[in-house]
Kinemage of the C-alpha trace (Angstrom):
@kinemage 1
@onewidth
@group {chain A} dominant
@subgroup {mainchain}
@vectorlist {calphas} color= white
{ca met a 1} P 44.900 140.592 -28.844
{ca leu a 2} L 43.467 137.914 -26.484
{ca gly a 3} L 47.119 137.497 -25.639
{ca glu a 4} L 47.530 140.936 -24.325
{ca leu a 5} L 44.195 140.524 -22.135
{ca leu a 6} L 45.375 137.365 -20.359
{ca asp a 7} L 48.519 138.831 -19.592
{ca his a 8} L 46.567 141.705 -18.055
{ca ala a 9} L 44.413 139.212 -16.296
{ca gln a 10} L 46.951 137.422 -15.043
{ca thr a 11} L 49.100 140.328 -13.723
{ca gly a 12} L 45.943 141.807 -12.117
{ca leu a 13} L 45.268 138.474 -10.370
{ca leu a 14} L 48.944 138.427 -9.367
{ca ile a 15} L 48.190 142.098 -8.090
{ca gly a 16} L 45.163 141.124 -6.029
{ca leu a 17} L 46.769 137.732 -4.528
{ca ala a 18} L 49.520 140.132 -3.373
{ca ala a 19} L 47.473 142.877 -1.888
{ca ala a 20} L 45.710 140.080 0.019
{ca leu a 21} L 48.719 138.419 1.165
{ca val a 22} L 49.950 141.531 2.559
{ca trp a 23} L 46.518 142.410 3.943
{ca his a 24} L 46.563 139.184 5.980
{ca tyr a 25} L 50.273 139.474 7.001
{ca leu a 26} L 49.603 143.109 8.191
{ca gln a 27} L 46.637 141.280 10.097
{ca leu a 28} L 48.673 138.567 11.315
{ca his a 29} L 51.268 141.114 12.170
{ca arg a 30} L 48.908 143.247 14.115
{ca leu a 31} L 47.282 140.119 16.329
{ca leu a 32} L 50.904 139.118 17.156
{ca arg a 33} L 51.532 142.745 18.504
{ca gln a 34} L 48.410 142.566 20.337
{ca leu a 35} L 49.038 139.000 21.916
{ca asp a 36} L 53.121 140.307 23.035
{ca ser a 37} L 51.508 143.455 24.208
{ca arg a 38} L 50.952 143.825 27.650
{ca ala a 39} L 48.324 146.770 27.534
{ca arg a 40} L 44.913 146.009 27.619
{ca tyr a 41} L 43.092 143.841 24.742
{ca gln a 42} L 40.864 146.277 22.874
{ca pro a 43} L 37.644 145.035 21.004
{ca pro a 44} L 37.693 144.097 17.495
{ca thr a 45} L 36.667 146.309 14.969
{ca gly a 46} L 36.122 145.450 11.291
{ca trp a 47} L 34.937 142.174 9.769
{ca gly a 48} L 36.244 139.019 8.192
{ca val a 49} L 38.166 135.978 9.787
{ca phe a 50} L 40.784 137.792 11.694
{ca ser a 51} L 37.847 140.260 12.855
{ca glu a 52} L 36.005 136.725 14.891
{ca val a 53} L 39.593 135.542 16.121
{ca gln a 54} L 40.251 139.209 17.843
{ca glu a 55} L 36.760 139.121 18.948
{ca arg a 56} L 37.524 135.512 20.495
{ca leu a 57} L 40.747 136.658 22.078
{ca phe a 58} L 39.205 139.793 23.644
{ca leu a 59} L 36.763 137.385 25.556
{ca arg a 60} L 39.307 135.299 26.752
{ca gln a 61} L 41.565 138.050 28.013
{ca arg a 62} L 38.796 139.477 29.587
{ca glu a 63} L 37.808 136.149 31.282
{ca ser a 64} L 41.389 135.701 32.027
{ca arg a 65} L 41.894 139.310 33.472
{ca gln a 66} L 38.550 138.634 35.431
{ca arg a 67} L 40.040 135.472 37.055
{ca lys a 68} L 43.214 136.824 37.947
{ca gln a 69} L 41.551 139.759 39.721
{ca arg a 70} L 39.332 137.543 41.696
{ca leu a 71} L 42.277 135.308 42.589
{ca arg a 72} L 44.633 138.070 43.387
{ca thr a 73} L 41.612 139.682 45.614
{ca leu a 74} L 41.480 136.223 47.171
{ca leu a 75} L 44.945 136.139 47.911
{ca gln a 76} L 45.073 139.229 49.698
{ca ala a 77} L 42.279 138.485 51.752
{ca phe a 78} L 44.524 135.263 53.172
{ca arg a 79} L 47.530 137.387 53.359
{ca glu a 80} L 45.299 140.263 55.403
{ca ala a 81} L 43.634 137.408 57.505
{ca ala a 82} L 47.127 135.629 58.318
{ca ala a 83} L 48.901 139.249 59.039
{ca ala a 84} L 46.260 139.781 61.459
{ca leu a 85} L 46.460 136.425 63.233
{ca pro a 86} L 47.896 136.587 66.663
{ca asp a 87} L 49.920 133.358 66.032
{ca ala a 88} L 53.315 133.817 64.290
{ca val a 89} L 52.881 131.726 60.883
{ca ile a 90} L 55.879 131.672 58.837
{ca val a 91} L 56.392 130.094 55.605
{ca leu a 92} L 59.295 127.721 55.356
{ca arg a 93} L 60.622 126.012 51.922
{ca leu a 94} L 62.486 122.793 51.922
{ca pro a 95} L 65.251 121.484 51.975
{ca gly a 96} L 67.313 123.625 54.924
{ca tyr a 97} L 63.705 125.253 55.843
{ca arg a 98} L 64.282 128.609 54.321
{ca ile a 99} L 61.734 131.401 55.227
{ca ala a 100} L 59.601 132.354 52.351
{ca trp a 101} L 56.970 134.527 54.106
{ca phe a 102} L 56.144 135.232 57.724
{ca asn a 103} L 53.513 137.720 59.150
{ca ala a 104} L 53.460 140.919 61.820
{ca ala a 105} L 53.188 138.444 64.509
{ca ala a 106} L 56.575 136.413 63.856
{ca val a 107} L 58.266 139.464 64.058
{ca asp a 108} L 56.874 140.123 68.072
{ca leu a 109} L 57.072 136.367 68.957
{ca leu a 110} L 60.078 135.051 67.306
{ca gly a 111} L 62.033 138.140 66.531
{ca leu a 112} L 62.040 137.935 62.608
{ca arg a 113} L 62.895 141.063 60.408
{ca his a 114} L 61.556 141.969 56.925
{ca pro a 115} L 62.549 141.797 54.530
{ca asp a 116} L 66.090 141.031 55.767
{ca asp a 117} L 65.153 137.280 56.846
{ca ile a 118} L 63.174 136.508 53.642
{ca gly a 119} L 65.288 133.559 52.510
{ca ala a 120} L 67.495 132.886 55.108
{ca cys a 121} L 67.224 129.383 57.098
{ca phe a 122} L 65.229 129.262 60.150
{ca thr a 123} L 67.081 127.014 62.156
{ca his a 124} L 70.037 129.500 61.798
{ca leu a 125} L 67.969 132.392 63.260
{ca leu a 126} L 66.296 130.601 65.896
{ca arg a 127} L 69.057 129.012 67.767
{ca thr a 128} L 67.549 127.170 70.250
{ca pro a 129} L 68.673 123.286 70.673
{ca gln a 130} L 65.331 122.177 71.325
{ca val a 131} L 63.814 123.822 68.331
{ca ser a 132} L 66.585 122.273 65.853
{ca asp a 133} L 66.265 118.842 67.407
{ca trp a 134} L 62.522 119.144 66.841
{ca leu a 135} L 62.791 120.040 63.213
{ca arg a 136} L 65.149 117.585 62.717
{ca gly a 137} L 63.202 114.370 63.761
{ca gly a 138} L 60.571 115.804 61.484
{ca ala a 139} L 58.293 117.439 63.820
{ca val a 140} L 55.530 114.965 63.925
{ca glu a 141} L 54.163 116.182 67.208
{ca pro a 142} L 54.021 119.415 68.167
{ca leu a 143} L 56.614 121.160 70.660
{ca leu a 144} L 54.443 122.051 73.276
{ca asp a 145} L 56.582 124.593 75.675
{ca thr a 146} L 59.964 126.488 74.451
{ca pro a 147} L 61.270 129.850 74.836
{ca ser a 148} L 61.102 132.547 73.026
{ca pro a 149} L 64.323 134.277 71.535
{ca leu a 150} L 63.137 137.385 72.739
{ca asp a 151} L 62.461 136.664 76.151
{ca ala a 152} L 62.824 133.494 78.044
{ca gln a 153} L 59.448 134.430 79.860
{ca leu a 154} L 58.102 134.171 76.835
{ca arg a 155} L 56.453 130.461 75.941
{ca leu a 156} L 55.505 129.277 72.711
{ca ser a 157} L 53.830 126.195 71.260
{ca leu a 158} L 55.143 125.242 67.682
{ca arg a 159} L 53.646 123.147 64.946
{ca leu a 160} L 54.472 122.345 61.614
{ca val a 161} L 52.061 121.185 59.410
{ca asp a 162} L 52.121 120.464 55.325
{ca tyr a 163} L 51.417 123.768 53.277
{ca thr a 164} L 52.251 123.231 49.497
{ca his a 165} L 54.790 120.710 47.885
{ca gly a 166} L 58.219 121.690 48.764
{ca gln a 167} L 56.913 123.873 51.783
{ca lys a 168} L 55.918 123.807 55.236
{ca leu a 169} L 53.786 126.076 57.624
{ca leu a 170} L 55.201 126.704 61.047
{ca ile a 171} L 52.775 128.072 63.578
{ca ala a 172} L 53.980 130.019 66.534
{ca arg a 173} L 51.316 130.192 69.673
{ca asp a 174} L 51.820 132.338 72.630
{ca val a 175} L 51.189 129.744 75.870
{ca ser a 176} L 52.609 131.986 78.531
{ca lys a 177} L 49.503 132.395 80.422
{ca leu a 178} L 48.640 128.734 79.553
{ca met a 179} L 51.776 127.333 81.228
{ca gln a 180} L 51.427 130.064 83.983
{ca leu a 181} L 47.871 128.513 84.987
{ca glu a 182} L 49.448 125.297 84.752
{ca gln a 183} L 52.158 126.011 87.154
{ca met a 184} L 49.490 127.572 89.662
{ca arg a 185} L 47.606 124.007 89.039
{ca arg a 186} L 50.615 122.478 90.118
{ca asp a 187} L 51.961 124.370 92.953
{ca phe a 188} L 48.006 124.080 94.524
{ca val a 189} L 47.725 120.383 94.047
{ca ala a 190} L 51.751 119.671 95.495
{ca asn a 191} L 50.535 122.006 98.317
{ca val a 192} L 47.229 120.863 99.066
{ca ser a 193} L 48.974 117.263 98.923
{ca his a 194} L 51.450 118.202 101.644
{ca glu a 195} L 48.921 119.699 103.870
{ca leu a 196} L 46.521 116.815 103.647
{ca arg a 197} L 49.228 114.677 104.655
{ca thr a 198} L 49.536 115.639 108.190
{ca pro a 199} L 46.164 115.131 109.258
{ca leu a 200} L 46.041 111.730 107.750
{ca thr a 201} L 48.960 110.949 109.452
{ca val a 202} L 47.450 111.779 112.546
{ca leu a 203} L 44.281 110.141 112.011
{ca his a 204} L 46.068 107.028 110.920
{ca gly a 205} L 47.724 106.974 114.306
{ca tyr a 206} L 44.629 107.496 116.296
{ca leu a 207} L 42.908 104.621 114.308
{ca asp a 208} L 45.828 102.434 114.944
{ca met a 209} L 45.440 103.078 118.727
{ca leu a 210} L 41.951 101.785 118.667
{ca glu a 211} L 42.416 97.995 118.501
{ca pro a 212} L 39.908 95.431 117.396
{ca gly a 213} L 37.533 94.030 119.502
{ca glu a 214} L 37.621 96.533 122.470
{ca his a 215} L 34.635 98.275 121.594
{ca ser a 216} L 32.854 95.686 119.438
{ca glu a 217} L 30.035 97.890 118.522
{ca trp a 218} L 32.209 100.238 116.688
{ca asp a 219} L 34.608 97.839 114.554
{ca asp a 220} L 32.668 98.128 111.453
{ca leu a 221} L 32.925 101.730 111.816
{ca leu a 222} L 36.687 101.727 112.725
{ca thr a 223} L 37.292 99.267 109.651
{ca ala a 224} L 35.657 101.473 107.358
{ca met a 225} L 37.175 104.291 108.620
{ca arg a 226} L 40.732 102.708 108.028
{ca met a 227} L 39.727 101.730 104.833
{ca gln a 228} L 39.101 105.355 103.641
{ca ser a 229} L 41.782 106.841 105.153
{ca gln a 230} L 44.374 104.543 103.807
{ca arg a 231} L 42.805 105.187 100.355
{ca met a 232} L 42.819 109.052 100.928
{ca thr a 233} L 46.727 108.504 101.718
{ca arg a 234} L 47.087 106.451 98.159
{ca leu a 235} L 45.448 110.030 96.645
{ca val a 236} L 47.554 112.211 98.233
{ca glu a 237} L 50.687 109.759 97.740
{ca asp a 238} L 49.772 109.458 93.928
{ca leu a 239} L 49.288 113.477 93.827
{ca leu a 240} L 52.836 114.161 95.343
{ca ala a 241} L 53.997 111.521 92.673
{ca leu a 242} L 52.507 113.459 89.594
{ca ser a 243} L 53.663 116.740 91.517
{ca arg a 244} L 56.905 115.507 91.428
{ca leu a 245} L 57.214 114.299 87.887
{ca glu a 246} L 55.924 117.420 86.450
{ca ser a 247} L 58.233 119.904 88.629
{ca arg a 248} L 61.535 117.748 88.135
{ca asp a 249} L 63.498 119.222 85.270
{ca gln a 250} L 66.467 117.012 85.344
{ca leu a 251} L 66.562 113.166 85.348
{ca val a 252} L 68.649 111.023 88.092
{ca glu a 253} L 69.449 108.498 85.341
{ca gly a 254} L 71.711 105.348 85.020
{ca arg a 255} L 71.884 101.898 84.381
{ca val a 256} L 68.534 100.265 85.670
{ca gly a 257} L 68.776 96.526 86.108
{ca met a 258} L 65.937 94.733 84.953
{ca arg a 259} L 66.524 91.645 86.482
{ca ala a 260} L 66.631 93.303 90.053
{ca gln a 261} L 63.400 95.358 88.896
{ca leu a 262} L 61.470 91.936 88.061
{ca gln a 263} L 62.449 90.534 91.232
{ca gln a 264} L 61.009 93.528 93.301
{ca leu a 265} L 57.988 93.653 91.209
{ca arg a 266} L 57.260 89.936 91.451
{ca arg a 267} L 57.104 90.267 95.383
{ca glu a 268} L 54.788 93.204 95.030
{ca ala a 269} L 52.827 91.507 93.024
{ca glu a 270} L 52.631 88.292 94.978
{ca ala a 271} L 51.848 90.283 97.929
{ca leu a 272} L 48.997 92.414 96.115
{ca ser a 273} L 47.480 89.167 94.802
{ca gly a 274} L 47.146 87.042 97.790
{ca gly a 275} L 47.361 84.073 95.648
{ca arg a 276} L 44.229 85.156 93.714
{ca his a 277} L 45.470 85.314 90.570
{ca gln a 278} L 47.957 83.306 88.395
{ca leu a 279} L 50.867 85.503 87.589
{ca val a 280} L 53.512 84.879 85.331
{ca phe a 281} L 57.207 86.406 85.288
{ca pro a 282} L 59.735 86.208 82.240
{ca glu a 283} L 62.590 83.228 83.375
{ca arg a 284} L 65.269 85.703 81.919
{ca val a 285} L 66.096 89.152 80.504
{ca asp a 286} L 68.201 90.097 78.142
{ca phe a 287} L 68.428 93.942 78.509
{ca asp a 288} L 68.964 96.624 81.061
{ca leu a 289} L 67.467 100.115 80.916
{ca tyr a 290} L 69.079 103.675 80.935
{ca gly a 291} L 67.202 106.004 82.927
{ca ala a 292} L 65.469 106.761 86.813
{ca asp a 293} L 65.312 103.543 88.453
{ca gln a 294} L 62.544 104.576 91.208
{ca glu a 295} L 60.343 106.316 88.595
{ca leu a 296} L 60.496 103.543 86.073
{ca his a 297} L 59.661 100.960 89.142
{ca ser a 298} L 56.812 103.377 89.700
{ca ala a 299} L 55.626 102.941 86.227
{ca phe a 300} L 55.852 99.268 85.814
{ca ser a 301} L 54.412 98.883 89.608
{ca asn a 302} L 51.431 100.872 88.445
{ca leu a 303} L 50.741 98.708 85.794
{ca leu a 304} L 50.969 95.525 87.715
{ca ser a 305} L 48.810 97.074 90.499
{ca asn a 306} L 45.925 98.176 87.962
{ca ala a 307} L 45.983 94.403 86.357
{ca ile a 308} L 45.570 92.638 89.654
{ca arg a 309} L 42.862 95.125 91.232
{ca tyr a 310} L 40.915 94.779 87.942
{ca thr a 311} L 41.408 91.018 87.147
{ca pro a 312} L 38.695 88.888 88.602
{ca ala a 313} L 39.777 86.059 91.382
{ca gly a 314} L 41.306 83.197 89.156
{ca gly a 315} L 42.531 85.535 86.516
{ca arg a 316} L 46.221 85.594 85.048
{ca ile a 317} L 48.581 88.435 84.892
{ca asp a 318} L 51.528 88.156 82.475
{ca leu a 319} L 54.596 90.315 82.734
{ca gln a 320} L 56.760 90.421 79.660
{ca ala a 321} L 60.103 91.937 78.717
{ca glu a 322} L 61.296 91.961 75.192
{ca arg a 323} L 63.321 93.263 72.574
{ca thr a 324} L 61.609 94.846 69.377
{ca ala a 325} L 63.456 94.637 65.683
{ca gly a 326} L 64.971 98.233 65.957
{ca gly a 327} L 67.056 97.695 69.354
{ca gly a 328} L 64.549 98.882 71.283
{ca ala a 329} L 62.583 96.933 74.255
{ca arg a 330} L 58.827 96.438 75.466
{ca ile a 331} L 57.632 96.052 78.919
{ca val a 332} L 54.397 94.343 78.752
{ca val a 333} L 51.792 94.043 81.117
{ca arg a 334} L 48.566 91.575 79.629
{ca asp a 335} L 45.811 90.458 81.553
{ca thr a 336} L 42.553 88.714 81.373
{ca gly a 337} L 40.286 91.201 83.326
{ca pro a 338} L 37.263 92.249 81.906
{ca gly a 339} L 38.736 94.528 79.112
{ca ile a 340} L 38.168 98.344 78.247
{ca ala a 341} L 35.660 99.806 75.501
{ca pro a 342} L 37.052 101.549 72.567
{ca gln a 343} L 35.586 104.657 73.515
{ca his a 344} L 37.453 104.648 76.851
{ca leu a 345} L 40.922 104.286 75.389
{ca pro a 346} L 41.703 107.621 74.105
{ca arg a 347} L 41.259 109.377 77.527
{ca ile a 348} L 42.300 106.449 80.030
{ca thr a 349} L 45.331 107.997 80.963
{ca glu a 350} L 44.117 111.441 82.121
{ca arg a 351} L 43.932 111.834 85.735
{ca phe a 352} L 40.852 110.810 87.917
{ca tyr a 353} L 38.802 109.316 84.438
{ca arg a 354} L 36.754 106.508 85.399
{ca val a 355} L 35.947 103.861 83.308
{ca ser a 356} L 33.580 102.925 85.688
{ca ala a 357} L 33.131 104.779 89.052
{ca ser a 358} L 31.850 102.161 91.182
{ca arg a 359} L 34.292 99.248 89.780
{ca ser a 360} L 37.165 101.841 90.856
{ca arg a 361} L 35.671 102.373 94.116
{ca ala a 362} L 35.460 98.967 94.845
{ca ser a 363} L 39.167 98.243 93.667
{ca gly a 364} L 40.674 100.681 95.643
{ca gly a 365} L 42.042 103.058 92.637
{ca thr a 366} L 42.873 106.280 92.871
{ca gly a 367} L 42.745 107.169 88.845
{ca leu a 368} L 46.209 108.348 88.648
{ca gly a 369} L 48.006 105.416 88.201
{ca leu a 370} L 48.040 105.974 84.672
{ca ala a 371} L 48.443 109.495 84.530
{ca ile a 372} L 51.734 108.976 86.216
{ca val a 373} L 52.837 106.264 83.960
{ca lys a 374} L 52.626 108.300 80.978
{ca his a 375} L 54.072 111.189 82.557
{ca val a 376} L 57.345 108.534 83.804
{ca leu a 377} L 57.502 107.605 80.320
{ca gln a 378} L 57.436 110.774 78.373
{ca arg a 379} L 60.208 111.945 80.447
{ca his a 380} L 62.389 108.658 79.156
{ca gln a 381} L 61.266 109.668 75.334
{ca ala a 382} L 59.207 106.384 75.693
{ca arg a 383} L 55.347 105.830 74.962
{ca leu a 384} L 52.377 103.654 76.679
{ca glu a 385} L 50.817 101.523 73.885
{ca ile a 386} L 47.118 100.198 75.196
{ca his a 387} L 45.122 97.495 73.737
{ca ser a 388} L 41.752 96.211 75.121
{ca glu a 389} L 38.586 94.467 74.142
{ca ile a 390} L 35.657 93.840 76.323
{ca gly a 391} L 35.531 89.998 77.345
{ca cys a 392} L 39.286 89.737 76.397
{ca gly a 393} L 41.279 91.565 78.629
{ca ser a 394} L 43.988 93.989 78.379
{ca glu a 395} L 47.494 94.942 77.570
{ca phe a 396} L 49.562 97.574 78.444
{ca ala a 397} L 53.405 97.912 76.948
{ca cys a 398} L 55.947 100.622 77.875
{ca val a 399} L 58.113 100.628 74.669
{ca phe a 400} L 61.717 102.271 74.775
{ca asp a 401} L 63.834 103.628 71.914
{ca ala a 402} L 67.122 101.701 71.174
{ca ala a 403} L 68.882 104.521 73.192
{ca arg a 404} L 67.527 103.498 76.618
{ca val a 405} L 68.410 99.915 76.168
{ca leu a 406} L 71.678 98.190 77.348
{ca ser a 407} L 73.012 94.680 77.285
{ca pro a 408} L 73.293 93.597 81.100
{ca glu a 409} L 76.446 92.023 82.411
{ca asp a 410} L 74.057 89.189 83.466
{ca ala a 411} L 70.930 88.330 81.498
{ca arg a 412} L 69.321 85.768 84.367
{ca val a 413} L 66.416 86.674 86.743
């Protein structure tokens, strides 16, 4: 009897355990189906551990859905904002600059087509050598003026910025009106400068006819008039030089012999200094340059004349011509003048920018010399490096890439 009862109890226990296992399996199976399902997760009903697990999963899923909805809304807002921008915005995927996305302005400014151009290489669609060279060079600096592929009269400014890992953001802006205004400004300056040239020539002629001593009471007045007319003439000549630099599309380039350049610069510096400064020039130079001889001479001469004008008598001016490690070259003008405060350095190459108005008037400067230097170097793919400290003098260096440096037949000055 006792054995039968034990058998019945074991059988009931096994049946209960089997039922519990089946129930747990069904609950796990139901939970897995709900996790795999894309349908909205329903709040749990019932009791027990599985009910608590389901409740926590429900809360997590609800939070996840809410977060995704917020991100979706935010992303949509960003897309709408980018689409509404007047500038063309293009997401480029690296490598190869393949188009991942672009806004409506890119259609109007660059002629892109959606969805045909998605995934295409940007440089294959915009077949402009200037843009291709700019991208191959890393697009470090903005491309300020390039024609649109839709209309050559439409001028664009391009800028490439980091977007995400493996992607870049290209921004194209219509600068046609700015270019027109800039052209109007250049034309105005050139026309006014030409118109001023004739009356200044006449004025110089009459002043030269009045010899000193004939009218002693007028000598001081005549001297002041000559000085101011000469200053006005220098200003007009510098404005015309800038206009020529800005309007000339093609450089008349060739070998620029640095031996002859330094000899001529030495003569000009000695005449301008009049023995008031110690002038140091290199005894030999081991390279020539490839470029426009007259323009480069104008740049070097402006740097030298500035150093002489702003360096007190007894000071020293050094001109150095040296090679750089990468095969390029540097033409350096160093002086022992008063130096330039750091806040002025970023703007010193702007037209008419004055570090000190009174000092510029006393020296006879026009405020255009460094602007001319900057434009000449830009036309030769070179750059101007400026280092200066108050009381320690200044250093101006014209830095040329290796492509502009030639080996001369005779390196002696």
